[in-house]
N, C-alpha and C positions, 0 to 999 in steps of 0.2 A: 759660511765664510764668503765675504765679498772682497774683490780686489780689482784695482784698475789695471788693465792690461793694454799696452799699446798695440796698434794694428800690426800684426807680424809682417804683412806684406810691404810695409813702408817704413816703419819706425827704425828698424835696425839693419836695413840694407847697407851695403858698402857704397854709400852715396856721397862720400866726402873724400875725393882723391883716393879711392880704394879703402878708406877707413870707415868704420861703423860707429854709431853712437854707443851701442852696447859695449864695444871694446873700450871706448873712451871711459865710460862709466865704471867698468870693472877695473880699468887701470887706476882710476882714482881710488877705488877701494884698496887695491894692492899697495899703494903708496901712503895709505892711511890719511887721505885727504877728506875733509868734511864737506867741501863744496867744489863744484866745477863751474867755471864761467866761460860761455861761448860768446864772442863778440866779433862781428864782421871786421876783417882787416887785421885780426890778431890770432896767434895760436891760442889754444885753450889755456886758461889759468886755473891753478889748483890751490885751494886754501889748506895748508898743512899747519896744524896748530893755530897760531894767530896770524901767520904770515901768508901773503898771497904770492905764490910762486908762478912766474910767467915763463920760466925757462925749462922746467923739468920735462915738459912734453913736446917742446918745439921741434925736436929731431924726428919724432914719430908722427906728430900731428901738425900739418902745415897751416898756414894762414887760412882762416875761414872766409870764403867769398860769399857774396849775397845769394848766388844761385844754390850753393850747398846749404846755406842756412835755411833757405826756403824749403828745400827738399827735406831736410831733417825735421823741421817743424811740421810740414804737411804730413809726413809719415807718422807723426805722433798723435795727430788729432783726428777725431771722428767729425762727422758733418756738424753736429751740434757745437762742438768745441771750436771748429773753424769759424762758425758764425759769431760765437762769443768773442773770439780774438778780433774779428773784424769790427765788431761793435764796441767792445770795451778795451781793446788794444793789449790785453794781457789775460793770462789764465794760470791757475795752479792745477796740476794733475800729478799722478804717480805712475811709474812704470816699473816693470820687473824684468830682470834678465835671469839667466841661470844662476847668477851669483848673489842676487838679492834685490832689494827694493830701493827706489830713488824717488825723491820728491822733486818735481820739475816746476819751475816758473818760467813762462814765456812772456816776453814783453817786447816793446818797441823802444829803440834808442837811436837817435840820429837818423831816423827814417828807415831803419832796417830792423829785422828781427834779432833778438838776443835771448839767450837761455841761461838759466842758473839751475844747477842740479844739486840737491842735498843728498849725501850718501846716508841712507838709513842703516844703522847697524844690523848685522845679520841675526843677532840674538837679542832678545829682550832681557835687560838686566834684572837680576834679583833685587828686590826692594832694598835689601841691606847694603847693596853695592852702589846705589844711586849717588849717595853723597849727602844724606840727611845729616843735620848737625849733631843729633844725639839719638839714643835708643828710645827715649820717651816719646818723641814725635813719631817715630816708626811704629811704636805700640799704638799710638792714637790712630794713625792711618789704618792699621790692621783691624782695629776694633770698631771703627766708626760705622754706624748703622744707617744714618740718614742725615739730611741737611745739605748745605752747600759747601764745597771745597774748591778754592780757587788757587790755581798755579799760575804765577805771573812772572813777567820778565820780558826783556826786549827780544826781538826776533833772533833766533840762533842761540838762545840761552839754555836750551835743553828741556823746555816744557813738555814737548811730545814724548821724550824719553822717560821723564818722571811719570807722566800719566800712563804710558804703556806699561811701566813696571807695576804701578798700582792696580791697573785693570788686570794684568796677568796674575798678580797675587790673588785677587778676588776670584778670578777664573779657576785657579788651581785649588783654592781652599774652601770656597763657599758655593752652595747650590743656589745660584741666582740667575735671573734674566738680565743680561747686560745689553744695552743698546748704545752704540756710539754713533755720533753725527760728526763727520770729519770732512775737511776741505783742504787737501784730499786725504783719503785713507793712506796711512804710511805703514805702521806696524800691522801685520796680519795676526789676528787672534783666532786660533782654532778652539772651538768649544771643548772644554775639559770637564771640570765639575759643574761649571756654569754653562748656560746657553748664551752665545754671543752673536748679536746681529751688528754688522758694521755697515752703516749707510753713508754714502758719499754725496755731498752737496752737488747738485747739478746732474747727477746720474741717477740716484735713488730717491732724492727728495729735493724740493725746490730751494729751501733755505733752512737755516738753523731753527728759527722760531717755529716754522711749520713742522719741522722734524720733531721738536719737543712736543708740540700739540698732539701729533699723531702717535708719538711714543707713549703718551699717557693712555692710549687705547690698546696698547700692545703688551700689557701686563709686565712692565719693567720693574726691577728692583733698583738697578743702577743705570743712570743716564750720563753719558759723556757728551758734552757740548763743546766741540772743538775750539770755538772762540766766541766770546761775547763782544759783538761789534756794534750793537744798537739797542735802543730801549725795548724794542719788541722781543728780542732774544733774552735780554736781561730779565724782563718781566716773566717770560715763560720759564726760565731757569728757576727763578724764585718760587713761582707757582708749583713747579714740580717738587722742589725741596719742601715747601710747606705741606704738600700732600704726603710727606713721609718718605719720599724717594731719596736715595743718595745721588747727588748731582755733582759732577766734576766739570770745571770749565777753566778757561784761561783769559787773562787780560794782559795788555802790554803796559805794565806798570812796574816800577822799580822796587817798591816796598809795600808793606801792609797798609799803612796809613794812606798812601797814594791810591791803593787799590780800592779802599772803601770810598774815598772821595770820587774816584773815577766812575765807580759803579753808580753812585747816586747822581752824578753830573750827566749821565746819559739821558736823564729824564727832564722834562720841563719844570720850571720853578714851582708850579702849583702841585706837582706830584712828589717833590723831593722829600718832604716830611714823611709821607706814607711809605715811600720806598725805603728810607732810612730805618723806619720802624720794622718793616718786613725783613730787611737785611740783618738787622740786629737780632731778630728772632731765629733766623735760619742759617746764618753763616757759622760754620764750625771751625774751619782751618783756612789760613792763607799761607801758601808757600811761595816766597819770592826768590828768584834765582838770578845769578850771574855766572857765566862761564869765563874764567880768568886765566891768564897765562901762568902756568906752573913754573916753578923755579928751574925745572928741567926744560930746556929749549924744545919747542915743538909739541909740548903737551899742554892741556888745559885742565883746570880744576873747578869744580862746582862750589860756589859760595851760596848758601841758602839761608834766608831768613824764614823762621817758622813762627807763626802766631796761632796759638790755640785760643779760641774765643772764650773768654771767661765772663762771668756776670758783670764785672766792672767794664770790660771792653764792650759788652752789649750796650751798657748805658752810654758809653762814649759815642758809639755809632748812632744810637737812637737820638741823642741830643744834638749831634753834629755841630758842636761848638767850634769857634775859630781855633781854639788851642787843642783840637782833637789829636793832631799829629804828636804833640808833646805828651799827651795823655797815653796814647798807644805805645810810644817808645818807652815811657816809664813802666807801663804794664808789662812790656816784653822783658825789661831788665829784671823785674821782680817775679817773672813767671818761669824761671829756669827749671824749677822742680817738675813742672808739667811739660817741659820740652820747648817752651817758647824761647826764642833767641833773636835779637835784632840783627840786621845785615851788618852794621858796623861792629857789633860784638863778635860776629862770626869772622869777619875779616881780620880782626885783631887776633883771634884764636889761630887762624890759619897762618898768619905771619909769625906768631910765636912758636908754632910747630915747625917752622921752616919750610912750609909749603908755598908761601907767597913771599915775594920781596916786599919790604916795607913800603917802598915807593908805589908798588902796584896796589897794595892794600889801601893806602891813602888816596890814590887816584880814583879808585872805584867806590869809595865810601860815600855815604849819604851826607854825613857831617865830617868833612875832611879834617878840620882842626881837632875835633874830639879824638879821632882815630890816630892822628899824628901825635897828640899828647899822650895817648895810652901806650904808643910804641916808642916814645922818646925820639920821634923823627923830627928833625929840625929844618928840613930843606923845603918847607912849603913856600 
């Protein structure tokens, strides 16, 4: 088991008018905030549900001054990380308190240091409670043996939570070697029925592509690549999937068709044809996510598109015709028996079940007019 631990002598001291960062993070967990924002000249802000609350902590936590901000950040970083912040002006890392884990981003804004902390849930969700659209796609995820599975969505859409649940299921039920490559490590997986290695970018391995390359020499069955950011990583992930490994990764795309296009577009023009062919052979499932405001104020609900890659979809990907998006959407609509469902269809389902307002469903749709028509919503 590997985990990122802040330097105890500096990170959580009472270095902010008698307050500590650990206390602030745990306070965020108590009020069920998903994120905490520290900005010089302001008290801390907490995201609860979809709203950013700038008032809840102002009595307990005073305005953050530059000196305190610098002390907090310096206490979190080791020497390597300090050099990285100095050269690149930002960094991602994770820290743990006695109450749980937090993902931290440190950046500069208006010439001063700023910090955003994501509260990582204390427990990994069971696969059935994540929010998959149907039992068929859960069955597919449970039974898949090899190939590439992509979980996509914007930042904060719950990709890490979904992947943690999948890895935890495999860890509990299968005897496999699992290697995760993360930036940073968020959920901690204790080896259960499987053997789990968690490697953090910058601490245990230089980058994702190098991590995949060396993972292939470490007898893995399952490889989690935290994010595909460049052609080198995308090529390495495809190579691992082609070799028979089960590879999970993420992209910042809204739906399955955009995911396919984005993956291929990472490569220069003269390589796109070959990459499209390799992707069509190795891609097994795409899960695209949005976290949306629930009808109950302060809560959010997961809307997930699921694409099980069929022979027809493999042909669409391989050919990469201009009308590929329409072809994939049509395939999703006819693939419900195997668990496929488009984002727009899922939004309509959630609205009809009373879990989303119609306005919210339409706003977050890929094709707003189509969703509005399906819901008889006339206020476009």
